C-alpha positions in Angstrom: -8.3 18.1 -3.7 -11.1 16.8 -1.5 -11.4 14.6 1.6 -14.0 11.9 1.8 -14.8 9.5 4.6 -16.0 5.9 4.0 -16.2 3.3 6.9 -13.6 5.0 9.0 -11.2 5.6 6.1 -10.0 9.2 5.3 -9.7 9.3 1.4 -7.7 12.3 0.3 -8.7 12.7 -3.4 -6.1 14.3 -5.6 -3.7 14.8 -2.7 -0.5 14.5 -4.8 -0.3 16.6 -8.0 1.4 15.2 -11.1 4.8 16.7 -10.3 4.7 15.1 -6.8 3.6 11.7 -8.3 6.5 11.9 -10.7 9.0 12.8 -8.0 7.7 9.7 -6.0 8.3 7.4 -9.0 11.9 8.8 -9.3 12.4 8.0 -5.6 11.2 4.4 -6.1 13.4 3.5 -8.9 16.6 2.9 -6.8 14.4 1.0 -4.3 13.2 -1.4 -7.0 16.8 -1.9 -8.2 18.1 -2.6 -4.7 15.1 -4.8 -3.6 13.4 -6.2 -6.7 9.8 -7.0 -6.9 8.8 -10.6 -6.0 5.6 -12.7 -6.1 4.7 -13.9 -2.6 2.8 -17.2 -1.9 0.0 -17.4 0.6 -0.3 -19.9 3.4 -2.8 -21.9 1.4 -0.1 -22.5 -1.4 -1.5 -20.0 -4.0 0.4 -17.1 -5.3 -0.6 -13.4 -5.1 -1.3 -11.7 -8.4 0.4 -8.6 -7.1 4.2 -8.3 -7.0 5.8 -6.6 -4.0 8.8 -5.2 -2.3 9.4 -3.0 0.7 11.6 -0.2 2.1 12.3 0.7 5.8 13.5 -1.2 8.8 11.1 -4.1 8.0 9.4 -5.6 4.9 6.2 -7.5 4.7 6.4 -11.1 3.6 4.2 -14.0 2.9 4.8 -17.8 2.3 3.5 -21.2 3.2 4.4 -20.5 6.9 2.3 -17.4 7.1 2.2 -13.6 7.0 5.0 -11.6 8.9 7.5 -8.9 8.8 11.2 -9.6 8.0 14.3 -7.5 8.2 15.7 -8.8 4.8 14.6 -9.1 1.2 13.9 -12.8 0.0 17.4 -12.6 -1.6 19.0 -11.7 1.7 19.8 -8.0 1.5 18.6 -5.4 3.9 15.6 -3.3 2.8 16.5 0.2 1.4 15.5 3.2 3.4 12.0 4.9 3.1 12.4 8.0 0.9 12.0 11.3 2.6 9.2 12.4 0.2 7.2 9.4 1.4 7.8 10.1 5.0 6.7 13.7 4.6 3.3 12.5 3.4 3.1 10.4 6.6 4.0 13.5 8.7 1.5 15.7 6.8 -1.5 13.5 7.1 -1.0 11.9 10.6 0.9 14.6 12.5 2.7 11.8 14.4 6.3 12.0 15.5 6.5 8.2 15.3 7.8 7.2 11.9 6.7 4.2 9.8 9.1 1.3 9.9 7.8 -0.3 6.7 6.7 1.0 3.3 5.2 -1.9 1.5 5.2 -1.5 -2.3 2.5 -3.4 -4.2 2.6 -3.5 -8.0 -0.6 -4.3 -9.8 -0.1 -5.3 -13.4 -2.9 -6.3 -15.8 -5.4 -8.5 -14.1 -3.9 -8.1 -10.6 -6.2 -7.7 -7.6 -6.1 -7.9 -3.8 -8.8 -9.8 -1.9 -10.5 -8.3 1.2 -8.2 -8.4 4.2 -7.3 -6.7 7.4 -3.8 -5.2 8.1 -3.1 -6.9 11.3 0.4 -8.0 11.5 1.6 -5.0 13.4 2.1 -4.8 17.2 0.0 -1.6 17.9 -3.2 -0.8 16.0 -3.5 2.6 17.5 -1.2 3.8 14.7 -2.8 4.3 11.3 -1.8 2.7 7.9 -1.3 5.4 5.2 -1.9 4.2 1.6 -0.7 6.1 -1.5 -2.0 5.3 -5.0 0.1 5.9 -8.1 -0.5 4.9 -11.7 -3.7 3.2 -13.0 -7.0 3.6 -11.3 -7.9 0.8 -8.7 -11.3 -0.2 -7.6 -11.0 0.0 -3.8 -13.5 -2.2 -1.7 -14.3 -1.5 1.9 -16.2 -3.9 4.2 -16.6 -4.0 8.0 -14.5 -5.2 10.8 -15.6 -8.8 10.3 -15.9 -10.8 7.2 -19.1 -10.8 5.3 -21.8 -8.1 5.0 -22.4 -5.2 2.8 -19.4 -3.5 1.1 -18.8 -0.3 -0.7 -16.3 0.7 -3.5 -14.6 3.8 -4.8 -12.1 4.3 -7.6 -8.7 5.3 -6.3 -6.8 7.5 -8.8 -3.1 8.3 -9.1 -2.2 10.8 -6.4 -5.0 9.7 -3.9 -4.0 8.9 -0.3 -6.0 7.0 2.1 -5.5 7.0 6.0 -6.8 4.0 7.7 -6.9 4.8 11.4 -9.2 4.7 14.3 -12.4 2.8 13.5 -11.1 2.1 10.0 -7.8 0.5 11.2 -9.0 -3.0 11.1 -11.7 -2.6 8.5 -11.6 -5.2 5.6 -10.5 -3.7 2.4 -9.1 -4.9 -1.0 -8.7 -3.9 -4.6 -11.1 -5.7 -7.1 -9.4 -4.6 -10.3 -7.5 -2.0 -12.0 -8.2 0.0 -15.2 -5.0 -1.1 -17.0 -3.2 1.7 -18.7 -5.7 4.3 -17.5 -2.7 6.4 -16.4 0.4 7.4 -18.2 2.5 7.9 -14.9 4.1 4.4 -15.4 5.5 3.9 -18.8 4.5 0.1 -18.9 1.2 0.7 -17.2 0.0 -0.7 -13.9 -0.7 0.6 -10.4 1.7 1.1 -7.4 0.3 1.2 -3.9 2.6 2.3 -1.1 1.4 1.5 2.4 3.2 3.0 5.4 3.0 1.0 8.6 4.3 1.2 12.2 5.4 -2.4 12.8 6.6 -2.6 16.5 
């Protein structure tokens, strides 16, 4: 396990061992059953290549009307609770008493990616975003606090955890691509990214 710093991001390489990763996947199965993955659209009318769902008090949502948090899944049910194992990672790495109110789950299948963006739909940017990688490797791209300019990339592997706080809280970031089936953690391949956010 090692800790790296890039552009204000704390990258904890190998933070979760294989047993912990498998335990997290087991915790996520009932969430995916209660709140199935969906494919959000973006305000411009296109569709994201990642599929997503959430747990917690709020879930992140996108459609033609814009980006926002909602208290129900698109099918109408309340979001399931955030698993304790996920919350413990938040506590260990942030030391905060304030708990995240949303755990966004993004699933990257073959060919999926995420363009450069800021996480800025939350009310208070003084709280970090904690990002957990599970499954296939993802090429993580980091920019600056405005669009354009030079960027850097690093491969995130299963078990890596990134803390985006302080100067890195509003840094542009995205996932260029995944190495499909580079990990055997998910039987059908793909990458799961969990991001923990304080919303209100």
